[in-house]
C-alpha positions in Angstrom: -0.1 -25.6 6.8 3.1 -25.2 8.8 3.6 -21.5 9.4 7.4 -21.9 9.8 7.8 -23.3 6.3 5.6 -21.2 3.9 5.3 -22.1 0.3 7.4 -19.1 -0.9 7.7 -20.1 -4.6 3.9 -20.3 -4.9 3.3 -17.2 -2.9 5.9 -15.2 -4.9 4.3 -16.2 -8.2 1.1 -14.5 -6.9 2.9 -11.5 -5.4 5.2 -10.8 -8.3 2.1 -10.0 -10.4 1.8 -6.8 -8.2 3.0 -3.7 -9.9 5.2 -2.8 -7.0 7.7 -5.5 -7.9 10.1 -3.2 -9.8 9.7 -0.6 -7.0 10.8 -3.1 -4.3 13.8 -4.3 -6.4 14.8 -0.7 -7.0 15.0 -0.1 -3.3 18.1 -2.1 -3.0 19.8 -0.2 -5.8 19.1 3.1 -4.3 21.8 4.7 -2.1 19.2 6.9 -0.3 18.0 6.0 3.1 14.4 5.1 4.0 11.7 7.7 3.9 11.6 9.6 7.2 8.5 9.6 9.4 7.2 13.0 10.3 6.4 13.8 14.0 3.1 15.1 15.1 4.7 18.4 16.0 5.6 19.3 12.4 3.5 21.9 10.7 1.8 20.9 7.4 1.4 24.5 6.4 4.9 24.7 5.0 4.4 21.6 2.8 3.3 21.5 -0.8 0.8 18.9 -1.9 2.9 15.6 -1.8 0.3 13.2 -3.3 0.2 9.6 -2.2 3.3 7.5 -2.8 3.1 3.7 -2.5 6.7 3.5 -3.5 7.4 5.2 -0.2 5.8 2.2 1.5 8.4 -0.1 -0.1 11.2 2.3 0.8 9.9 2.6 4.4 9.8 -1.2 4.9 13.1 -1.8 3.1 15.0 0.9 5.0 13.0 1.6 8.1 14.3 4.7 9.9 12.7 3.4 13.2 10.6 0.5 14.3 7.0 0.5 13.2 4.0 -1.9 12.8 2.5 -2.4 9.4 -0.9 -4.0 8.6 -2.5 -4.5 5.3 -5.7 -6.2 4.0 -6.7 -7.1 0.5 -10.1 -8.6 -0.4 -11.1 -9.4 -4.0 -14.0 -11.9 -3.7 -13.9 -14.8 -4.5 -10.3 -14.9 -5.4 -8.4 -13.1 -2.6 -8.9 -12.6 1.2 -5.6 -11.9 2.8 -4.2 -10.0 5.8 -0.5 -9.0 6.4 0.8 -8.0 9.8 4.5 -7.2 10.5 6.8 -5.5 13.0 9.4 -3.8 10.9 12.7 -2.6 12.3 15.9 -1.3 10.6 17.5 -4.8 10.9 14.6 -7.2 11.1 11.1 -8.0 9.8 8.7 -10.4 11.6 5.1 -11.0 10.7 2.4 -13.2 9.2 0.4 -13.5 6.1 -3.0 -15.1 6.6 -4.9 -16.1 3.5 -7.3 -18.8 2.4 -4.5 -21.4 2.5 -3.6 -20.7 6.2 -1.1 -18.7 8.2 2.5 -18.1 6.8 5.4 -16.6 8.7 7.2 -13.6 7.3 10.8 -13.2 8.5 13.8 -11.3 7.3 17.1 -10.1 8.8 19.2 -7.4 7.2 22.3 -9.6 7.2 20.5 -12.2 4.9 19.9 -10.3 1.7 17.8 -13.0 0.0 15.5 -13.5 3.1 15.2 -9.7 3.5 14.2 -9.1 -0.1 11.6 -11.9 0.1 10.1 -10.4 3.3 9.9 -7.0 1.8 8.3 -8.4 -1.4 5.7 -10.4 0.5 4.7 -7.2 2.4 4.6 -4.9 -0.6 4.0 -6.9 -3.7 0.2 -6.9 -3.5 -0.3 -3.2 -2.8 -2.8 -1.5 -5.2 -0.2 0.7 -7.0 -2.0 0.6 -10.3 -5.2 1.7 -8.7 -3.6 4.7 -7.0 -2.0 5.6 -10.3 -5.4 6.0 -11.8 -6.4 8.6 -9.3 -3.1 10.3 -8.5 -3.1 13.9 -9.6 -6.7 13.6 -10.9 -9.9 15.4 -10.0 -10.9 12.4 -7.9 -8.3 13.0 -5.3 -8.7 16.1 -3.1 -6.9 17.4 0.0 -9.2 17.1 3.0 -7.2 18.9 5.7 -4.6 17.8 8.2 -4.9 15.3 11.0 -2.9 13.9 13.8 -3.0 10.1 13.2 -1.1 7.3 15.0 1.2 9.9 16.6 2.1 11.5 13.2 1.0 14.7 11.6 -0.7 13.7 8.4 -2.4 15.2 5.3 -5.7 13.7 4.5 -7.0 12.9 1.0 -10.5 11.9 -0.1 -10.8 9.8 -3.3 -14.0 9.5 -5.3 -14.0 9.1 -9.0 -17.7 9.8 -9.2 -16.7 13.4 -8.7 -14.3 13.4 -11.6 -14.1 15.9 -14.4 -15.3 14.7 -17.8 -11.8 13.9 -19.0 -10.8 12.0 -15.9 -14.1 10.2 -15.8 -13.5 9.0 -19.4 -10.3 7.3 -18.3 -12.0 5.6 -15.3 -14.8 4.3 -17.6 -12.3 2.9 -20.1 -10.6 0.9 -17.3 -13.4 0.0 -14.9 -16.5 0.1 -17.1 -19.4 2.5 -17.4 -20.4 2.3 -13.7 -17.0 1.5 -12.2 -15.5 3.6 -9.5 -12.7 4.1 -7.0 -13.5 5.6 -3.6 -11.4 5.9 -0.4 -9.4 7.9 2.0 -5.7 8.2 2.6 -3.6 9.8 5.3 0.0 10.5 4.4 3.1 12.1 5.9 4.4 15.4 4.5 6.4 13.5 2.0 3.5 11.4 0.8 4.1 8.2 2.7 0.8 6.5 3.6 0.1 6.2 7.3 -3.3 4.7 6.7 -5.6 4.2 3.7 -8.8 2.5 2.8 -9.8 1.9 -0.8 -12.8 0.4 -2.6 -12.9 -0.4 -6.3 -15.7 -1.6 -8.4 -15.2 -2.9 -12.0 -18.1 -3.5 -14.3 -17.1 -6.1 -16.9 -18.5 -6.4 -20.4 -20.0 -9.8 -19.6 -22.2 -8.2 -16.9 -20.2 -9.4 -13.9 -19.0 -6.9 -11.2 -15.7 -7.3 -9.5 -15.2 -5.6 -6.1 -11.9 -4.9 -4.4 -11.2 -3.6 -0.9 -7.9 -2.5 0.6 -6.9 -1.3 4.0 -3.5 -0.4 5.4 -2.2 1.1 8.6 1.2 2.0 10.0 1.8 2.7 13.7 5.1 3.7 15.3 6.5 1.6 18.1 
C-alpha cells in the first residue's frame, strides 16, 4: 500500500474505538500548554505520588514543549499487530504506522488543524486507557523507586493484579475472568506522564478462549 496515501477513513474507524478519543479532542479545547518534561536533575523526593496519566501522552503530543521521539506497539493476536513511530515537535509530527496492511505515513503540521488532529489521533487513539483505569489507584499498582530513564528523572511503578486485595481482585475477575490479569511496569515523570511502559493483559472468556494483549511505549527527548 502506498505509504504517502494511507486509508485514513478506515484507520480512523479503528482508532476512534480507543477510549482516548475524547481526551485527544479535549486537548484542542484546553488553553493550557503541553505537559512539561522533567529533567534528570529534578528531585522526586518533593513530589507526591502522581499516578500514571495517559491523558498526559495526548497532551504531550498535541502540545509538545520540546521535540521528542515517540514509539508505541500494540499486539492483540490474531487481530492487531501494529507499531507506531513518530518524531514530535511543537509545530510538526512525522512518523509511520506499520500494521498488517502495510506501512502508512503519519504527518501533521500545526498550521493545518485537520491534519494535525488526525496525526495526534492516529498516535494516541489506540493507547490502553481503559486498562490503566482498571489498575490506577488500586493495590495492583505500587511505587518501585525512582530511576533516570531516557535522560529524565522518573518514578517507577510495578503493576500486578495477582497481588490485588480481595476487593480489587473482584473487579479484575468481573472484567477479565477468573484467571485474567494485568501485569507491567511504567516509568513516569513527576507529573505522571509516561516515559516508558510495558503492559500484558490476559482475559479469560466464558467460552473458554483466552485473549492476550501486549503494549509497549517509549519516549525519548531529542
